[in-house]
N, C-alpha and C positions, 0 to 999 in steps of 0.2 A: 624279597619274595613275600607275597601277601600270605597271611595266615589261612589255614584251611578251616572252612566253616562246617557246621553240622550238615548242611545240605550237600556239600562236596563229599564228606565221608560216607554218607548214606548211598551215594552213587557208586562208590567203590565196592561196596558189599563186603561180606565177611571173607577173611582169608580162608583158603581151603584147609590150611593147617589148623585153623581154630575149630574145625568141625571134627577133628580126629578124636577118637575115644582115647582114654588114658592107656589102655592096653596097646592100641596101635602106635601111639606115641612112644611107649616104652620099647616096642618091637623095632621101630625105626631107629631109635637111639642105639639099641643093641646091635643092629645090622651095621650101623655107622662105625661102632667100636670095632666090630670084627673086620670091616674093610680097612680101618686104620691099622689094626694089628697086622693084617696081611701085607699092607704096604710097607710097614716098618720092617717086617721079616724079609720081604723081597729086597728092600734097600740094603739091609745088612748082608744078605747072601750075595748080592752083586757088587758089594763094595770093592773087592779086588779087581773087578773089571773096570771100575771107574778110576782107579789109581794108576798113574803112569809111573813105572819104575824109573828111578833116576839112573843116569848113565853111570857105569862103574868108574872108579877113579882112574883106572888104566886108560880107558877110552878118552876121558877128559884130558888127561896128561898128554896123550898122543895127539889129540886135536890141537892142543895148545902148542906143542913143540913143532908140529908140522906147519903151523901158521905163524911161527915166530919170525918177525921181520928183522931181527938182529942177527940172524945166522949169516955166517961167512962161508964161502966155498972152502971145503975141506973139513968143516965141522961134522962131528959124528953125533947122531941123536939116537936115543933109546926109545922105542915105541912098544906097544903091545904086540907088534908083529916082528920084533927083532931090532937089530941095529941098522942104521942107514947113514950113508955119507951124503952130505949136502953138496951138490955140484954148483948150484947157483940158481938164478931166476931166468926164466925164458918166457916166451909168448909175446904177443903184440903189445900187451900192457906192461910187460916185465914183472908181472906179479905171480906167475906160475912157478912154484918152487919145484926144483928137480932133485929128486933123491934117488940114490942107488943103493940097493940092499947090500949089506956086507955079509959074505958067506961065512958060515961057521967053519972053524978048523977042526 
């Protein structure tokens, strides 16, 4: 890229910001600081909305046991919804697990 000559800089003219008075410049800085403070406060107030709550351990354990491919027909599993008896696998792909709830006594 060729260097900029004096003739080219004079064509650009002064920046509009270079014509600001000191008081206007300070006012613009203060307004920017206030906007930044408001943005920080808004970010902090809305932090809980941005965070996804992790699944509770009971739900994770239930999902894991219901998708366990080592289960044998007759196995009993404990879930967050109670006890279930594993009957086997069904479906066209043979991957759908069949569970029957065990009634409380």
